[in-house]
Residue frames relative to the residue before (quaternion, step in Angstrom):
aa qw qx qy qz dx dy dz
X 1.0000 0.0000 0.0000 0.0000 0.00 0.00 0.00
X 0.6613 0.5071 -0.2980 0.4655 3.54 0.98 -0.93
X 0.6262 0.5349 -0.3485 0.4476 3.56 1.13 -0.67
X 0.6241 0.5334 -0.3292 0.4665 3.64 1.10 -0.77
X 0.6522 0.5184 -0.3093 0.4585 3.58 0.94 -0.91
X 0.6607 0.5008 -0.3185 0.4596 3.55 0.98 -0.86
X 0.6400 0.5111 -0.3376 0.4639 3.64 1.02 -0.76
X 0.6428 0.5246 -0.3154 0.4605 3.60 0.97 -0.84
X 0.6387 0.5260 -0.3251 0.4579 3.59 0.98 -0.86
X 0.6662 0.5011 -0.3103 0.4570 3.56 0.95 -0.92
X 0.6300 0.5424 -0.3213 0.4536 3.57 1.02 -0.85
X 0.6792 0.4931 -0.2851 0.4628 3.56 0.88 -0.99
X 0.6416 0.5255 -0.3191 0.4587 3.60 1.02 -0.79
X 0.6498 0.5045 -0.3215 0.4690 3.56 1.03 -0.83
X 0.6455 0.5112 -0.3339 0.4588 3.65 0.96 -0.83
X 0.6622 0.5105 -0.3131 0.4503 3.57 0.92 -0.86
X 0.6506 0.5149 -0.3158 0.4603 3.56 1.01 -0.88
X 0.6612 0.4956 -0.3159 0.4662 3.58 0.93 -0.90
X 0.6349 0.5341 -0.3279 0.4518 3.58 1.02 -0.77
X 0.6463 0.5163 -0.3163 0.4644 3.59 1.00 -0.84
X 0.6386 0.5397 -0.3222 0.4440 3.56 1.00 -0.88
X 0.7104 0.4549 -0.2655 0.4668 3.53 0.83 -1.05
X 0.6106 0.5449 -0.3442 0.4602 3.57 1.12 -0.67
X 0.6664 0.5071 -0.3009 0.4562 3.53 0.96 -0.87
X 0.6430 0.5166 -0.3237 0.4637 3.56 1.03 -0.82
X 0.6377 0.5308 -0.3244 0.4543 3.53 0.96 -0.88
X 0.6557 0.5277 -0.3119 0.4408 3.60 0.95 -0.90
X 0.7090 0.4642 -0.2700 0.4570 3.54 0.83 -0.99
X 0.6053 0.5279 -0.3600 0.4747 3.59 1.16 -0.63
X 0.6347 0.5264 -0.3375 0.4540 3.59 0.90 -0.77
X 0.6713 0.4905 -0.3027 0.4660 3.57 0.90 -0.95
X 0.6444 0.5300 -0.3321 0.4398 3.60 0.99 -0.77
X 0.6261 0.5170 -0.3377 0.4761 3.59 1.05 -0.79
X 0.6554 0.5253 -0.3203 0.4380 3.59 0.92 -0.84
X 0.6741 0.4885 -0.2809 0.4776 3.58 0.98 -0.98
X 0.6601 0.5130 -0.3113 0.4518 3.55 0.91 -0.87
X 0.6460 0.5136 -0.3208 0.4648 3.54 0.97 -0.85
X 0.6391 0.5250 -0.3378 0.4492 3.61 0.98 -0.76
X 0.6954 0.4709 -0.2792 0.4656 3.64 0.93 -0.78
X 0.7971 0.3795 -0.1762 0.4353 3.56 0.69 -1.08
X 0.7611 0.3511 -0.2136 0.5018 3.60 1.13 -0.35
X 0.1652 -0.8054 0.5609 0.0971 3.60 0.01 1.25
X 0.5943 -0.5775 0.4361 0.3507 3.51 -1.23 0.59
X 0.5789 -0.5994 0.4250 0.3535 3.49 -1.17 0.61
X 0.6687 0.4995 -0.2918 0.4671 3.59 1.25 -0.39
X 0.4234 0.7435 -0.4407 0.2715 3.56 1.25 0.03
X 0.1976 -0.8027 0.5348 0.1751 3.59 1.05 -0.67
X 0.8131 -0.2454 0.1941 0.4909 3.63 -0.83 -0.95
X 0.4543 0.7310 -0.4404 0.2555 3.62 1.22 -0.15
X 0.5731 0.5960 -0.3980 0.3973 3.61 1.14 -0.26
X 0.6172 0.5237 -0.3420 0.4773 3.58 1.28 -0.30
X 0.4540 -0.7109 0.4488 0.2952 3.67 -0.62 1.04
X 0.6079 0.5530 -0.3691 0.4341 3.62 1.05 -0.63
X 0.6666 0.4905 -0.2929 0.4788 3.58 1.03 -0.87
X 0.6178 0.5433 -0.3499 0.4481 3.57 1.06 -0.68
X 0.7119 0.4488 -0.2630 0.4719 3.60 1.05 -0.75
X 0.8045 0.3185 -0.1310 0.4839 3.54 0.85 -1.05
X 0.5000 -0.6396 0.4420 0.3816 3.58 1.20 -0.30
X 0.6474 -0.5077 0.3773 0.4252 3.57 -1.25 -0.01
X 0.6825 -0.4570 0.3721 0.4323 3.52 -1.39 0.07
X 0.1571 0.7997 -0.5643 0.1319 3.61 -0.35 1.17
X 0.2745 0.7692 -0.5167 0.2569 3.55 1.01 0.93
X 0.3901 -0.7439 0.4822 0.2487 3.61 -0.51 1.10
X 0.8666 0.1201 -0.0839 0.4771 3.57 -1.18 0.67
X 0.3288 0.7493 -0.5054 0.2739 3.56 1.12 0.64
X 0.2655 -0.7852 0.5293 0.1811 3.66 -0.51 1.07
X 0.4434 -0.6542 0.5425 0.2846 3.56 -1.31 0.39
X 0.5522 0.6093 -0.4559 0.3405 3.52 -1.14 0.66
X 0.5327 -0.5944 0.4926 0.3469 3.56 -1.37 -0.13
X 0.0653 -0.8202 0.5679 -0.0230 3.55 -0.75 1.10
X 0.3350 -0.7325 0.5638 0.1823 3.56 -0.82 1.13
X 0.0752 0.7687 -0.6326 0.0571 3.52 -1.01 0.82
X 0.0906 0.7964 -0.5942 0.0666 3.60 -1.22 0.37
X 0.3184 0.7750 -0.5241 0.1524 3.52 -1.29 -0.43
X 0.8975 0.0225 -0.0082 0.4404 3.48 -1.15 -0.95
X 0.4129 -0.6749 0.5621 0.2409 3.58 -1.07 0.84
X 0.5475 0.6175 -0.3787 0.4191 3.58 1.21 -0.55
X 0.6728 0.5217 -0.2790 0.4442 3.57 1.13 -0.74
X 0.3730 0.7683 -0.4723 0.2179 3.62 1.19 -0.13
X 0.6792 0.4724 -0.3287 0.4554 3.71 0.79 -0.80
X 0.6263 0.5281 -0.3400 0.4618 3.58 1.10 -0.63
X 0.6338 0.5264 -0.3201 0.4676 3.56 1.00 -0.83
X 0.6613 0.5242 -0.3151 0.4343 3.56 1.00 -0.82
X 0.7730 0.3434 -0.1850 0.5004 3.61 0.90 -0.87
X 0.7784 0.3986 -0.2104 0.4370 3.52 0.36 -1.29
X 0.6870 0.4927 -0.3004 0.4417 3.61 0.87 -0.90
X 0.6623 0.5022 -0.3238 0.4519 3.55 0.96 -0.82
X 0.6435 0.4980 -0.3358 0.4744 3.61 1.05 -0.67
X 0.6133 0.5280 -0.3580 0.4658 3.61 0.95 -0.70
X 0.6394 0.5122 -0.3328 0.4671 3.61 1.01 -0.76
X 0.6549 0.5084 -0.3197 0.4587 3.61 1.00 -0.74
X 0.6805 0.4817 -0.2896 0.4701 3.55 1.00 -0.82
X 0.8087 0.1704 -0.0332 0.5621 3.57 0.93 -0.95
X 0.0683 -0.8500 0.5194 0.0549 3.65 0.44 1.13
X 0.5750 0.5811 -0.3915 0.4225 3.64 1.16 -0.23
X 0.6734 0.4202 -0.2669 0.5466 3.60 1.32 -0.35
X 0.0586 -0.8532 0.5181 -0.0167 3.56 0.09 1.34
X 0.1731 -0.7899 0.5841 0.0710 3.62 -0.65 1.14
X 0.0452 -0.7934 0.6069 0.0088 3.55 -0.85 0.93
X 0.2766 -0.7676 0.5547 0.1634 3.59 -0.38 1.22
X 0.1437 -0.8310 0.5374 0.0029 3.53 -0.68 1.17
X 0.3220 -0.7484 0.5530 0.1743 3.57 -0.69 1.12
X 0.5287 -0.5985 0.4731 0.3722 3.58 -1.13 0.56
X 0.5760 -0.6343 0.3886 0.3388 3.61 -0.99 0.80
X 0.8288 0.1251 -0.0640 0.5416 3.62 1.01 -0.68
X 0.7028 0.4600 -0.2772 0.4665 3.62 0.90 -0.87
X 0.5824 -0.5376 0.4569 0.4040 3.55 -1.35 0.08
X 0.5579 -0.6060 0.4379 0.3602 3.59 -1.09 0.57
X 0.2912 0.7416 -0.5674 0.2082 3.58 -1.07 0.64
X 0.7232 -0.4253 0.3085 0.4483 3.55 -1.31 0.14
X 0.6965 0.4949 -0.2930 0.4291 3.58 0.77 -0.97
X 0.6789 0.4649 -0.3014 0.4817 3.58 0.93 -0.84
X 0.6023 0.5468 -0.3640 0.4536 3.63 1.09 -0.60
X 0.6634 0.4842 -0.3052 0.4820 3.58 0.93 -0.85
X 0.6225 0.5287 -0.3429 0.4642 3.59 1.01 -0.76
X 0.6756 0.4775 -0.2995 0.4753 3.58 0.88 -0.88
X 0.5917 0.5506 -0.3574 0.4680 3.63 1.10 -0.61
X 0.6766 0.4941 -0.2898 0.4627 3.58 0.89 -0.96
X 0.6967 0.4603 -0.2406 0.4949 3.56 1.15 -0.79
X 0.4798 -0.7101 0.3982 0.3271 3.59 1.30 0.21
X 0.4380 0.6831 -0.4713 0.3457 3.54 1.11 0.67
X 0.7437 0.2809 -0.1728 0.5815 3.61 1.28 -0.26
X 0.4785 -0.6304 0.5271 0.3097 3.56 -1.26 0.49
X 0.7636 -0.1326 0.0906 0.6255 3.54 1.10 -0.80
X 0.2536 -0.7865 0.5421 0.1525 3.62 -1.12 0.31
X 0.3672 -0.6893 0.5815 0.2279 3.54 -1.36 0.34
X 0.0038 -0.8296 0.5561 -0.0507 3.59 -0.84 0.97
X 0.2794 -0.7438 0.5829 0.1702 3.50 -1.21 0.65
X 0.7098 0.2892 -0.2702 0.5826 3.54 1.23 0.57
X 0.6130 -0.5552 0.4198 0.3738 3.52 -1.33 0.26
X 0.5697 -0.5554 0.4726 0.3789 3.50 -1.32 0.33
X 0.3899 -0.7179 0.5288 0.2301 3.57 -0.97 0.93
X 0.6445 -0.5426 0.3748 0.3869 3.58 -1.22 0.57
X 0.6762 0.5080 -0.2995 0.4417 3.55 0.95 -0.84
X 0.5992 0.5465 -0.3461 0.4717 3.58 1.22 -0.58
X 0.6686 0.4884 -0.2981 0.4749 3.58 0.95 -0.83
X 0.6076 0.5551 -0.3347 0.4589 3.55 1.16 -0.67
X 0.6300 0.5270 -0.3047 0.4821 3.58 1.04 -0.83
X 0.6607 0.5144 -0.3075 0.4519 3.55 0.94 -0.92
X 0.6398 0.5288 -0.3324 0.4478 3.60 1.00 -0.86
X 0.6000 0.5621 -0.3638 0.4379 3.60 1.10 -0.66
X 0.7147 0.3787 -0.2461 0.5341 3.60 1.21 -0.48
X 0.5676 -0.6733 0.3372 0.3328 3.55 1.29 0.60
X 0.6817 0.3393 -0.3633 0.5368 3.59 0.91 0.96
X 0.2987 -0.7282 0.5747 0.2239 3.55 -1.28 0.18
X 0.4203 -0.6997 0.5221 0.2473 3.55 -1.29 0.24
X 0.1249 -0.7889 0.5999 0.0465 3.57 -0.77 1.07
X 0.2061 -0.7721 0.5921 0.1041 3.53 -0.96 0.94
X 0.1454 -0.7933 0.5906 0.0281 3.53 -0.81 1.13
X 0.2615 -0.7784 0.5412 0.1810 3.71 -0.37 1.06
X 0.0686 -0.8199 0.5684 0.0011 3.54 -0.91 0.99
X 0.8005 0.0865 -0.0347 0.5921 3.63 1.21 -0.29
X 0.3316 -0.7116 0.5843 0.2059 3.53 -1.40 0.20
X 0.0687 -0.7701 0.6342 -0.0035 3.50 -1.07 0.91
X 0.1979 -0.7512 0.6097 0.1572 3.54 -1.30 0.27
X 0.3991 -0.6677 0.5602 0.2848 3.57 -1.22 0.42
X 0.1208 -0.8073 0.5757 0.0475 3.57 -0.59 1.07
X 0.3431 -0.7387 0.5539 0.1725 3.52 -1.21 0.66
X 0.1893 -0.7919 0.5761 0.0720 3.56 -0.74 1.10
X 0.0146 0.7785 -0.6263 0.0389 3.58 -0.95 0.95
X 0.6561 -0.5014 0.3913 0.4062 3.51 -1.31 0.22
X 0.5825 -0.6167 0.3902 0.3579 3.61 -1.03 0.77
X 0.6859 0.5106 -0.2982 0.4242 3.63 1.05 -0.57
X 0.5036 0.6366 -0.4332 0.3917 3.57 1.26 -0.10
X 0.1132 -0.8201 0.5609 0.0033 3.56 -0.72 1.10
X 0.3858 0.6461 -0.5809 0.3104 3.53 -0.01 1.38
X 0.5706 -0.6363 0.3923 0.3401 3.61 -1.10 0.64
X 0.7579 -0.2751 0.1958 0.5582 3.59 1.15 -0.46
X 0.3721 -0.6930 0.5624 0.2548 3.53 -1.38 -0.19
X 0.3673 -0.6501 0.5884 0.3102 3.60 -1.13 0.42
X 0.6536 -0.5042 0.3984 0.3999 3.50 -1.35 0.36
X 0.6260 0.5467 -0.3221 0.4534 3.59 1.10 -0.75
X 0.6641 0.4850 -0.3048 0.4804 3.59 1.01 -0.77
X 0.6074 0.5466 -0.3300 0.4726 3.53 1.09 -0.71
X 0.6243 0.5146 -0.3217 0.4919 3.58 1.00 -0.80
X 0.6919 0.4845 -0.2956 0.4462 3.61 0.77 -0.97
X 0.6033 0.5361 -0.3592 0.4686 3.61 1.11 -0.55
X 0.7581 0.4087 -0.2175 0.4593 3.58 0.78 -0.98
X 0.6797 0.4113 -0.3117 0.5213 3.59 1.23 -0.12
X 0.5987 -0.6435 0.3235 0.3505 3.54 1.30 0.25
X 0.4948 0.6576 -0.4443 0.3540 3.64 1.21 0.19
X 0.7351 0.2485 -0.1832 0.6036 3.59 1.14 -0.49
X 0.0439 -0.8497 0.5243 -0.0334 3.60 -0.57 1.14
X 0.7502 0.2907 -0.1793 0.5661 3.63 1.27 -0.11
X 0.5330 -0.6649 0.4235 0.3074 3.55 -0.95 0.89
X 0.5270 0.6346 -0.3971 0.4023 3.57 1.27 -0.39
X 0.6294 0.5633 -0.3302 0.4213 3.60 1.13 -0.63
X 0.7560 0.3163 -0.1984 0.5377 3.60 1.21 -0.31
X 0.7230 -0.4796 0.2290 0.4413 3.55 1.19 0.63
X 0.5672 0.5766 -0.3935 0.4371 3.60 1.24 0.25
X 0.6839 -0.4455 0.3650 0.4479 3.51 -1.30 -0.35
X 0.6436 -0.5243 0.3960 0.3925 3.57 -1.35 0.20
X 0.3371 0.7135 -0.5366 0.2990 3.56 0.23 1.30
X 0.4470 -0.6909 0.4896 0.2884 3.65 -0.75 0.96
X 0.3991 -0.7115 0.5278 0.2365 3.57 -1.04 0.83
X 0.1156 -0.7466 0.6510 0.0732 3.55 -1.02 0.91
X 0.1283 -0.8163 0.5620 0.0372 3.57 -0.32 1.26
X 0.1441 -0.7861 0.5989 0.0517 3.56 -0.92 1.01
X 0.0835 0.7700 -0.6312 0.0413 3.55 -1.19 0.64
X 0.4314 -0.5848 0.5770 0.3728 3.56 -1.26 0.20
X 0.6417 -0.5462 0.3836 0.3778 3.55 -1.26 0.39
X 0.6635 -0.5150 0.3646 0.4020 3.57 -1.24 0.42
X 0.6639 0.5078 -0.3015 0.4588 3.59 1.09 -0.62
X 0.5191 0.7127 -0.3857 0.2718 3.59 1.25 -0.27
X 0.7467 -0.3877 0.2416 0.4836 3.60 1.10 -0.48
X 0.8091 -0.3524 0.2285 0.4111 3.48 -1.45 -0.10
X 0.6229 0.5604 -0.3581 0.4119 3.61 1.00 -0.75
X 0.6660 0.4766 -0.2962 0.4915 3.60 0.93 -0.91
X 0.6511 0.5188 -0.3210 0.4515 3.59 0.90 -0.86
X 0.6339 0.5220 -0.3109 0.4786 3.55 0.98 -0.90
X 0.6723 0.5127 -0.2943 0.4456 3.60 0.88 -0.96
X 0.6586 0.4979 -0.3067 0.4736 3.59 0.93 -0.88
X 0.7090 0.4772 -0.2639 0.4472 3.58 0.88 -0.92
X 0.8149 0.3230 -0.1334 0.4624 3.56 0.83 -1.04
X 0.7169 0.3741 -0.2479 0.5336 3.60 1.17 -0.39
X 0.7514 0.3545 -0.2010 0.5189 3.62 0.86 -0.93
X 0.3159 -0.7682 0.4909 0.2628 3.59 1.27 -0.17
X 0.7020 -0.5076 0.2289 0.4440 3.53 1.01 1.11
X 0.4422 0.6643 -0.4862 0.3560 3.59 1.21 0.34
X 0.5597 -0.6060 0.4462 0.3470 3.61 -1.19 0.38
X 0.5584 -0.5464 0.4890 0.3881 3.57 -1.26 0.41
X 0.4904 -0.6483 0.4981 0.3018 3.53 -1.22 0.61
X 0.6463 -0.5276 0.3865 0.3932 3.53 -1.31 0.30
X 0.5755 0.6071 -0.3558 0.4168 3.59 1.26 -0.30
X 0.5913 0.5984 -0.3676 0.3963 3.62 1.21 -0.34
X 0.2119 -0.7511 0.6151 0.1126 3.55 -0.99 1.00
X 0.2975 -0.7766 0.5371 0.1409 3.55 -0.86 0.99
X 0.0767 -0.7823 0.6181 0.0062 3.57 -0.98 0.94
X 0.5967 -0.6258 0.3963 0.3085 3.52 -1.30 0.42
X 0.8336 0.0776 0.0133 0.5467 3.57 0.90 -0.94
X 0.6275 -0.5394 0.4048 0.3891 3.54 -1.24 0.36
X 0.5966 0.5642 -0.3536 0.4481 3.59 1.06 -0.77
X 0.6744 0.4940 -0.2929 0.4642 3.58 0.86 -0.94
X 0.6530 0.5199 -0.3111 0.4543 3.57 0.98 -0.88
X 0.6631 0.5189 -0.3053 0.4448 3.58 0.88 -0.89
X 0.6179 0.5296 -0.3375 0.4731 3.59 1.10 -0.72
X 0.6709 0.5056 -0.2877 0.4600 3.54 0.98 -0.90
X 0.6426 0.5071 -0.3169 0.4790 3.59 0.99 -0.79
X 0.6468 0.5240 -0.3154 0.4557 3.61 0.99 -0.88
X 0.7322 0.4048 -0.2347 0.4949 3.61 1.07 -0.65
X 0.7125 0.4340 -0.2503 0.4912 3.65 1.19 -0.29
X 0.4257 -0.7240 0.4706 0.2704 3.62 -0.53 1.07
X 0.7574 0.3747 -0.2093 0.4922 3.63 1.06 -0.64
X 0.4361 0.7522 -0.4301 0.2431 3.60 1.21 0.07
X 0.0184 0.7675 -0.6407 0.0041 3.52 -1.29 0.55
X 0.0200 0.7875 -0.6120 0.0703 3.56 -1.09 0.83
X 0.1937 -0.7639 0.6024 0.1267 3.56 -1.21 0.47
X 0.1458 0.7666 -0.6150 0.1132 3.57 -1.13 0.66
X 0.7347 -0.3594 0.3370 0.4664 3.54 -1.41 -0.06
X 0.5617 -0.6632 0.3780 0.3191 3.61 -0.78 0.95
X 0.6514 0.5041 -0.3501 0.4461 3.68 0.90 -0.65
X 0.6382 0.5368 -0.3254 0.4457 3.58 1.21 -0.42
X 0.7495 0.4003 -0.1815 0.4950 3.55 1.27 -0.56
X 0.6706 0.5666 -0.3256 0.3511 3.57 0.68 -1.10
X 0.7546 0.3944 -0.2651 0.4526 3.68 0.71 -0.89
X 0.5029 0.7037 -0.4219 0.2720 3.65 1.17 -0.27
X 0.4299 -0.7076 0.5133 0.2258 3.57 -1.18 0.68
X 0.6934 0.5404 -0.2900 0.3782 3.58 0.97 -0.82
X 0.7616 0.2224 -0.1415 0.5921 3.60 1.31 -0.27
X 0.2744 -0.7098 0.5815 0.2875 3.56 -1.24 -0.27
X 0.4034 -0.6927 0.5430 0.2501 3.53 -1.18 0.65
X 0.3667 -0.7724 0.4997 0.1385 3.51 -1.06 0.93
X 0.4775 -0.6479 0.5040 0.3134 3.64 -0.98 0.78
X 0.1946 -0.7766 0.5915 0.0954 3.57 -1.16 0.74
X 0.0578 -0.8000 0.5957 0.0440 3.55 -1.18 0.49
X 0.4892 -0.6155 0.5155 0.3408 3.56 -1.24 0.44
X 0.7522 0.0861 -0.0923 0.6468 3.56 1.30 -0.47
X 0.5754 -0.6143 0.4008 0.3618 3.60 -1.16 0.33
X 0.5066 0.6291 -0.4307 0.4025 3.63 1.26 0.24
X 0.8199 0.1028 -0.0375 0.5620 3.59 1.09 -0.41
X 0.0702 -0.7905 0.6083 -0.0077 3.53 -0.51 1.27
X 0.1658 -0.7858 0.5911 0.0751 3.58 -0.86 0.93
X 0.3466 -0.7638 0.5010 0.2132 3.63 -0.66 1.03
X 0.4603 -0.6608 0.5030 0.3138 3.63 -1.12 0.50
X 0.6851 0.4467 -0.2613 0.5126 3.57 1.33 -0.12
X 0.5432 -0.5832 0.4825 0.3632 3.53 -1.24 0.35
X 0.3537 -0.7316 0.5451 0.2062 3.55 -0.91 0.89
X 0.5399 -0.1447 -0.8279 -0.0462 1.62 -2.18 1.18
X 0.6181 -0.5746 0.4208 0.3328 3.52 -1.24 0.67
X 0.3226 -0.7328 0.5684 0.1893 3.60 -0.91 0.92
X 0.3604 -0.7526 0.5171 0.1904 3.59 -0.54 1.19
X 0.6486 -0.5418 0.3781 0.3779 3.56 -1.23 0.58
X 0.6091 0.5790 -0.3514 0.4126 3.60 1.12 -0.66
X 0.6879 0.4627 -0.2732 0.4879 3.60 1.20 -0.45
X 0.6108 0.5640 -0.3228 0.4523 3.56 1.31 -0.36
X 0.6143 -0.1200 -0.7764 -0.0739 1.73 -2.03 1.43
X 0.3938 0.7201 -0.5009 0.2747 3.64 1.19 0.10
X 0.7510 0.1175 -0.0943 0.6429 3.55 1.23 -0.56
X 0.0771 -0.8004 0.5930 0.0421 3.62 -0.95 0.74
X 0.5677 -0.5749 0.4716 0.3533 3.55 -1.23 0.48
X 0.2401 -0.7666 0.5859 0.1068 3.53 -1.08 0.84
X 0.6266 -0.5631 0.4003 0.3608 3.58 -1.21 0.62
X 0.4153 -0.6787 0.5574 0.2370 3.54 -1.15 0.79
X 0.1498 -0.8645 0.4742 0.0732 3.51 0.58 1.24
X 0.6516 0.5311 -0.3279 0.4312 3.57 0.94 -0.85
X 0.6791 0.4889 -0.2935 0.4622 3.63 0.99 -0.86
X 0.6312 0.5214 -0.3333 0.4675 3.55 1.09 -0.66
X 0.6931 0.4844 -0.2827 0.4528 3.58 0.89 -0.95
X 0.7011 0.4627 -0.2667 0.4725 3.62 1.00 -0.82
X 0.4670 -0.6740 0.4563 0.3456 3.57 1.15 -0.48
X 0.3931 0.7167 -0.4833 0.3135 3.64 1.27 0.15
X 0.6357 0.4876 -0.3210 0.5050 3.56 1.04 -0.71
X 0.5170 -0.7322 0.3515 0.2701 3.59 -0.67 1.15
X 0.8137 0.2016 -0.1200 0.5318 3.66 0.96 -0.63
X 0.1665 0.7661 -0.5939 0.1808 3.56 -0.13 1.36
X 0.0622 -0.7774 0.6254 0.0254 3.55 -1.27 0.38
X 0.4540 -0.6408 0.5395 0.3036 3.55 -1.32 0.26
X 0.3194 -0.6596 0.6373 0.2381 3.49 -1.41 0.36
X 0.1333 -0.8334 0.5359 0.0217 3.57 -0.75 1.10
X 0.2711 -0.6339 0.6843 0.2377 3.45 -1.41 0.43
X 0.2057 -0.7695 0.5947 0.1090 3.62 -0.72 1.07
X 0.1303 -0.8115 0.5697 -0.0032 3.52 -0.63 1.25
X 0.3492 -0.7141 0.5744 0.1954 3.55 -1.04 0.88
X 0.2038 -0.8016 0.5539 0.0955 3.56 -0.44 1.26
X 0.2568 0.7731 -0.5373 0.2183 3.56 0.01 1.34
X 0.5069 -0.6867 0.4013 0.3322 3.58 1.29 0.21
X 0.6051 0.5502 -0.3507 0.4563 3.54 1.27 0.42
X 0.7706 -0.3659 0.2471 0.4595 3.56 -1.32 -0.07
X 0.5882 0.5783 -0.3760 0.4222 3.61 1.01 -0.61
X 0.6575 0.5037 -0.2947 0.4766 3.56 0.96 -0.86
X 0.6343 0.5337 -0.3125 0.4639 3.53 1.03 -0.87
X 0.6668 0.4982 -0.3025 0.4644 3.60 0.93 -0.93
X 0.6704 0.5151 -0.3012 0.4410 3.63 0.85 -0.89
X 0.6983 0.4700 -0.2734 0.4655 3.53 0.93 -0.96
X 0.6387 0.5187 -0.3270 0.4648 3.60 1.05 -0.72
X 0.6329 0.5322 -0.3115 0.4682 3.57 1.05 -0.86
X 0.6739 0.4835 -0.2973 0.4730 3.62 0.89 -0.93
X 0.6661 0.5163 -0.3087 0.4409 3.58 0.91 -0.89
X 0.6197 0.5352 -0.3358 0.4656 3.56 1.14 -0.68
X 0.6555 0.4995 -0.3056 0.4770 3.58 1.04 -0.79
X 0.6782 0.4615 -0.3078 0.4820 3.63 1.15 -0.40
X 0.4930 0.6166 -0.4656 0.4001 3.64 1.15 0.16
X 0.6824 -0.4765 0.3317 0.4442 3.63 -1.17 0.32
X 0.6522 0.5200 -0.3035 0.4606 3.58 1.01 -0.86
X 0.6805 0.4879 -0.2837 0.4674 3.56 0.94 -0.92
X 0.6498 0.5153 -0.3121 0.4635 3.58 1.03 -0.77
X 0.6275 0.5299 -0.3294 0.4657 3.54 1.12 -0.69
X 0.6460 0.5050 -0.3042 0.4849 3.58 1.15 -0.68
X 0.5722 0.5492 -0.3647 0.4878 3.59 1.17 -0.60
X 0.6696 0.4891 -0.2939 0.4754 3.58 0.91 -0.90
X 0.6412 0.5274 -0.3215 0.4554 3.58 0.97 -0.87
X 0.6610 0.5046 -0.3026 0.4658 3.61 1.09 -0.70
X 0.6478 -0.5643 0.3056 0.4104 3.62 1.25 -0.04
X 0.6318 0.5416 -0.3293 0.4462 3.55 1.29 0.03
X 0.5491 -0.6198 0.4548 0.3278 3.58 -1.30 0.06
X 0.4851 -0.6599 0.4878 0.3021 3.55 -0.90 0.91
X 0.3262 -0.7358 0.5532 0.2149 3.57 -1.07 0.70
X 0.7468 0.2832 -0.1869 0.5720 3.57 1.33 -0.22
């Protein structure tokens, strides 16, 4: 009898155990379905909130933003802004379609962008220099004018070889180097090393035009200047040449590991670096990189700064509406933060 009771007890224990196991499995499966459904099935009222960009920047709330496809182009300096800010604007406002348009024959740049704007090939353009008087005169002949809207601040930084040991250059010395009057680093306090000056061609874009107008005072480059196609190529050459020097937009130079950027001054009594001090040596790069001297750029203490402009065609038509709405969005707190993220200095 005791053996039968023991067998029955074991049987009941097994049944209870199996029931508990299946009950637990059923409970966890139900909970998993509920959790999965919560994650994978957004509410019909969610709208755009499922997009991380919309969650951070909000919905498309750009005033007077027209619908349609708008060609734009211009400055190569603007490339980081196009990569970040323009793509986010497209995500927020898919009805406002931006189409970056290369020039049909010339190289892209501020000047070619303004030319294409005058020729009605673009709705608006991006520029790293101001509109010239003769460009506005051409636009007026076609019964509109060009308006420049500043949206960011940039500086021209000077790249030299890491082994060059001078405290800095004045703007006048920089001019004399690029016009061929100074040809050896010994003439500006360095060692006896010939200077190899690199530049992109005059047709390359707004940075070169700005440099010729504001640093060279419209004088021609000297015969000592070697012309290269891209900033990447120039920085490689400067990194490999003890006497090399090159200029470009500060975000393209200051963080680089293969060269160092040089402080500039209006006089030789005060040189202001384009980077935040203390200087990060090449031995610490790329784990640490030099950062832009934002305060000096914004205050104008740094000797060569410029604005970044949206160039708008003032013709009272949709093109003007598109250009002004685009510029106004870049001047919002979100747009200014994206200008900063692209490596430039906020104007607001």
